[in-house]
C-alpha positions as CSV (number, residue, x, y, z in Angstrom):
1,M,106.9,180.3,47.8
2,R,107.1,179.0,51.4
3,R,107.4,175.5,50.2
4,L,110.2,176.5,47.8
5,L,112.0,178.2,50.5
6,F,111.6,175.2,52.9
7,A,112.7,172.8,50.2
8,S,115.9,175.2,49.3
9,L,116.7,175.3,53.0
10,A,116.4,171.5,53.5
11,G,118.9,171.0,50.7
12,I,121.3,173.4,52.1
13,A,121.2,171.9,55.5
14,L,121.7,168.4,53.8
15,R,124.8,169.5,52.0
16,V,126.5,171.5,54.6
17,V,126.2,170.1,58.0
18,P,129.3,167.9,58.4
19,L,129.1,165.7,61.6
20,L,127.2,163.6,63.8
21,G,123.7,164.6,64.2
22,Q,122.5,163.9,67.7
23,S,120.8,165.7,70.5
24,G,123.5,164.7,73.3
25,A,127.0,163.6,73.7
26,T,128.6,160.9,71.7
27,H,130.1,157.9,73.4
28,V,132.2,155.2,71.4
29,L,133.3,151.9,72.3
30,V,135.4,149.9,70.0
31,V,136.3,146.3,70.7
32,T,138.5,143.8,68.9
33,G,138.3,140.0,70.1
34,L,140.3,137.0,69.7
35,S,142.1,137.0,66.2
36,G,143.6,133.5,66.1
37,E,145.9,134.2,63.4
38,P,148.3,137.2,62.6
39,R,146.3,138.1,59.5
40,F,143.0,138.4,61.4
41,A,144.8,140.4,63.9
42,R,146.1,142.8,61.4
43,A,142.6,143.2,59.8
44,F,140.8,143.6,63.2
45,D,143.4,146.1,64.4
46,S,142.9,148.2,61.0
47,A,139.3,148.4,61.1
48,A,139.0,149.3,64.6
49,A,141.7,151.9,64.5
50,A,140.1,153.7,61.5
51,V,136.7,154.1,63.6
52,Y,138.8,155.0,66.8
53,D,140.7,157.8,64.7
54,A,137.6,159.1,63.1
55,A,135.7,159.3,66.4
56,K,138.6,161.2,68.0
57,G,139.4,163.4,65.1
58,R,136.4,164.1,62.9
59,W,133.3,163.1,65.0
60,G,134.1,165.2,68.0
61,T,134.2,162.5,70.5
62,T,136.0,163.6,73.7
63,D,138.7,161.3,75.1
64,S,136.6,160.6,78.0
65,N,133.9,159.3,75.8
66,L,136.1,157.1,73.7
67,T,137.2,153.7,74.8
68,Y,139.3,151.0,72.7
69,L,139.4,147.5,74.2
70,G,141.6,145.2,72.3
71,E,142.9,141.6,72.3
72,D,146.4,142.7,72.8
73,P,147.0,146.3,74.0
74,A,150.7,145.9,73.3
75,R,150.0,145.8,69.5
76,D,148.6,149.4,69.5
77,P,149.4,150.9,73.0
78,A,148.6,154.5,71.5
79,R,145.0,153.7,71.1
80,I,144.0,150.4,73.1
81,Q,143.3,151.4,76.8
82,A,142.7,148.0,78.1
83,R,142.4,144.2,77.1
84,A,139.2,143.1,75.7
85,T,137.7,140.8,78.3
86,R,134.6,140.2,79.6
87,E,135.1,141.7,82.9
88,N,136.5,144.9,81.1
89,L,133.6,145.1,78.8
90,S,131.0,144.8,81.5
91,A,132.8,147.5,83.4
92,R,132.7,149.9,80.5
93,F,129.0,149.3,80.1
94,A,128.5,150.0,83.7
95,A,130.5,153.4,83.1
96,L,128.3,154.1,80.2
97,V,125.2,153.8,82.3
98,R,126.6,156.3,84.9
99,R,128.0,158.8,82.3
100,T,125.2,159.0,79.5
101,T,121.9,160.3,79.8
102,A,118.7,160.4,77.6
103,G,119.5,161.7,74.2
104,D,123.0,160.6,74.1
105,L,124.4,158.4,71.4
106,V,126.2,155.1,72.5
107,F,128.1,153.6,69.4
108,V,129.6,149.9,70.1
109,Y,131.7,148.4,67.3
110,L,132.7,144.9,67.7
111,V,135.3,143.4,65.2
112,G,136.5,139.7,65.6
113,H,135.1,136.1,65.5
114,G,131.8,134.9,66.9
115,S,130.2,131.5,67.6
116,G,127.1,129.8,68.9
117,E,123.4,130.3,68.2
118,G,120.4,132.3,69.5
119,P,120.7,134.2,72.8
120,Q,123.9,132.3,73.5
121,S,125.7,133.6,70.4
122,R,129.1,134.8,71.4
123,F,131.7,137.2,70.5
124,N,135.0,135.6,71.1
125,L,137.2,137.3,73.8
126,P,140.5,136.4,75.6
127,G,139.1,134.5,78.6
128,P,135.2,134.0,78.7
129,D,133.3,135.1,75.6
130,V,130.4,137.3,75.9
131,T,127.0,136.3,74.7
132,A,124.1,138.2,73.0
133,T,122.2,137.7,76.4
134,D,125.1,139.5,78.0
135,F,124.7,142.3,75.8
136,A,121.0,142.5,76.0
137,T,121.5,142.9,79.8
138,W,123.9,145.7,79.5
139,L,122.0,147.4,76.8
140,R,118.8,147.5,78.8
141,E,120.2,149.8,81.4
142,L,120.9,152.2,78.5
143,D,117.2,152.7,77.6
144,G,116.4,156.2,76.7
145,R,119.7,156.7,74.8
146,T,120.3,156.0,71.0
147,V,122.2,152.8,70.9
148,V,124.1,151.5,67.8
149,L,125.7,148.2,68.0
150,V,127.6,146.8,65.2
151,N,128.8,143.1,65.6
152,A,131.2,142.8,62.7
153,S,132.0,139.2,63.4
154,S,131.3,135.8,61.9
155,A,128.1,134.0,63.2
156,S,126.8,137.4,64.5
157,G,123.4,137.2,62.8
158,D,121.4,136.1,65.9
159,F,122.5,139.1,67.7
160,L,119.6,140.9,65.7
161,A,116.7,139.2,67.3
162,A,118.3,139.3,70.7
163,L,119.2,142.9,70.9
164,S,116.6,144.8,68.7
165,G,114.5,147.4,70.5
166,P,113.2,150.8,70.5
167,G,116.1,153.4,70.1
168,R,118.5,151.0,68.8
169,V,120.1,150.2,65.4
170,I,121.6,146.6,65.4
171,I,124.0,145.8,62.6
172,T,125.5,142.4,61.9
173,A,128.0,141.0,59.4
174,T,125.9,137.8,58.8
175,K,122.3,136.7,58.5
176,S,122.5,134.0,60.9
177,A,124.6,132.3,63.3
178,M,125.2,129.6,60.6
179,Q,127.4,131.8,58.6
180,R,130.5,131.0,60.5
181,N,133.4,131.6,57.9
182,E,135.4,134.7,58.3
183,T,133.8,138.0,57.3
184,T,134.8,140.9,55.3
185,F,132.2,143.3,56.4
186,A,134.4,145.1,59.1
187,G,136.7,146.5,56.4
188,H,134.3,147.9,54.2
189,F,132.1,149.3,57.0
190,S,135.0,151.0,58.6
191,R,135.9,152.5,55.4
192,A,132.4,153.6,54.6
193,L,132.2,155.5,57.8
194,T,135.7,157.0,58.0
195,D,136.9,157.9,54.6
196,G,133.9,159.2,52.7
197,A,133.6,156.2,50.4
198,A,129.9,156.0,50.9
199,D,129.3,159.8,50.7
200,G,127.7,159.8,47.3
201,D,126.4,163.3,47.2
202,K,129.7,164.7,49.0
203,D,127.7,166.5,51.7
204,G,130.4,165.5,54.5
205,R,128.0,163.3,56.2
206,I,127.7,159.5,56.3
207,S,124.5,158.1,57.8
208,L,124.5,154.7,59.4
209,L,122.2,153.6,56.6
210,E,124.4,154.9,54.0
211,A,127.5,153.2,55.3
212,F,125.6,149.9,55.7
213,V,124.3,149.9,52.3
214,W,127.7,150.7,50.7
215,A,129.5,148.2,52.9
216,R,126.9,145.5,52.1
217,S,127.4,146.2,48.3
218,E,131.1,146.1,48.7
219,V,130.9,142.6,50.5
220,A,128.7,141.2,47.7
221,R,131.0,142.5,45.1
222,G,134.0,141.0,46.7
223,Y,132.4,137.7,46.5
224,E,131.4,138.1,42.9
225,R,134.9,139.1,41.8
226,R,136.3,135.9,43.3
227,N,133.4,133.8,41.9
228,L,132.5,132.6,45.3
229,L,129.2,131.9,47.0
230,A,128.7,134.7,49.6
231,T,129.1,133.4,53.2
232,E,128.1,136.5,54.9
233,Q,125.0,138.7,54.2
234,P,125.0,141.8,56.4
235,Q,121.9,142.8,58.3
236,L,120.5,146.0,60.0
237,T,117.3,146.7,62.1
238,D,115.5,150.1,62.1
239,S,116.5,151.7,58.9
240,A,114.5,154.8,59.7
241,L,116.6,155.4,63.0
242,A,119.7,154.6,60.9
243,R,119.1,157.4,58.7
244,T,119.1,160.0,61.5
245,V,122.6,159.0,62.9
246,A,125.1,160.5,60.9
247,F,128.9,160.8,61.1
248,G,131.2,163.5,59.4
249,T,134.2,163.2,57.4
250,A,136.0,166.4,58.1
251,A,137.8,167.8,61.2
252,A,136.9,171.0,63.0
253,P,138.3,174.2,61.5
254,S,141.5,175.5,63.3
255,D,140.2,179.2,63.4
256,P,138.7,179.6,66.8
257,R,135.9,182.0,65.6
258,I,135.0,179.7,62.5
259,A,135.3,176.6,65.0
260,A,132.6,178.2,67.3
261,L,130.4,178.9,64.4
262,W,131.0,175.3,63.1
263,A,130.0,174.0,66.6
264,E,126.7,176.1,66.8
265,R,126.0,174.6,63.2
266,L,126.6,171.0,64.7
267,A,124.3,171.6,67.7
268,L,121.7,172.9,65.3
269,S,122.1,169.7,63.0
270,A,121.7,167.6,66.2
271,Q,118.3,169.4,66.9
272,V,117.2,168.8,63.3
273,D,117.9,165.0,63.5
274,A,116.3,164.8,66.9
275,L,113.3,166.6,65.5
276,R,113.1,164.2,62.5
277,R,113.0,161.3,64.8
278,R,110.0,162.8,66.6
279,K,108.2,163.6,63.5
280,G,105.4,160.9,64.0
281,M,104.7,162.2,67.4
282,M,104.2,165.7,66.4
283,D,101.5,168.0,64.5
284,S,102.5,168.4,61.1
285,T,102.3,172.1,61.1
286,A,104.5,172.4,64.3
287,Y,106.7,170.1,62.9
288,E,107.4,171.9,59.6
289,R,107.6,175.3,61.7
290,E,110.2,174.1,63.8
291,L,112.3,172.3,61.0
292,E,112.1,175.6,59.1
293,R,113.3,177.7,61.9
294,L,116.3,175.3,62.5
295,L,117.2,175.1,58.9
296,L,117.3,178.8,58.9
297,E,119.6,178.9,61.8
298,I,121.8,176.5,60.0
299,A,121.9,178.6,56.8
300,T,122.8,181.5,58.7
301,R,125.8,179.9,60.4
302,T,126.8,178.4,57.1
303,A,126.8,181.8,55.6
304,A,129.0,183.2,58.3
305,I,131.4,180.4,58.0
306,R,131.9,181.0,54.2
307,A,132.1,184.7,54.9
308,G,135.0,184.0,57.1
309,G,136.9,182.3,54.5
310,A,136.3,178.7,55.3
311,T,136.0,176.4,52.7
312,K,135.2,173.2,54.6
313,P,133.9,171.4,56.4
């Protein structure tokens, strides 16, 4: 009976918890690089704006924890706070070091063109480019946080080896720096994260792994439809960690009472995901006992939300 109850509660939790599952605050940095042509500028801006809006409206990211650096702030002054230069990017990472603590999530999303090879692989910006070595230096100061860096640019594959490490999920649009043609990954990945396209079970949550797998499949399907040889092969490091970072597809309820319950459930969800990341370091009995306690708390909040008349999230 205990095993059946545990399985039932786990199923409930997976169906109803709607938003980001982390143990601390969420910090999002969106960057669009040099476009070169109007069609690239439109594609880059669209992919970046979708993630920015989702972070602001559905992921619960506060304005102070959300930054958008763009190639040309005049193209989207309502969202872009500053120009995407190496200097501004360096300053933003320094601010993240000051503002974040262990347990926080730092999500970095790069959309643009890339070049170079190995540690000197570049993400192209107005003015001096930034290299994989630059990012390695900046990320080193964020040890202890959960870091997700998505480089959706061309020639991004060598960022994997340069940036991979404990507590990090690194995603690239290409397999290597030699895949230098324009990429389609950013559009698919943004859609996967923001409009529920990758939410096969309709539980209101999209894990990084789900988003990546769906976007990778759409990239391959696009080349097949055009009967072209694929010139981009998206890659991901640490799929186990990528399963535990999840984003929601619904905004918080407007009713203050329901919103409070919803926030409590979100916090409990964060504890569940943090617990799952510690599973390998815990006694199995203690792990299951704590997980059951958290799932019961989530189920209680869910029942109260439904009793209050809320149908979603």
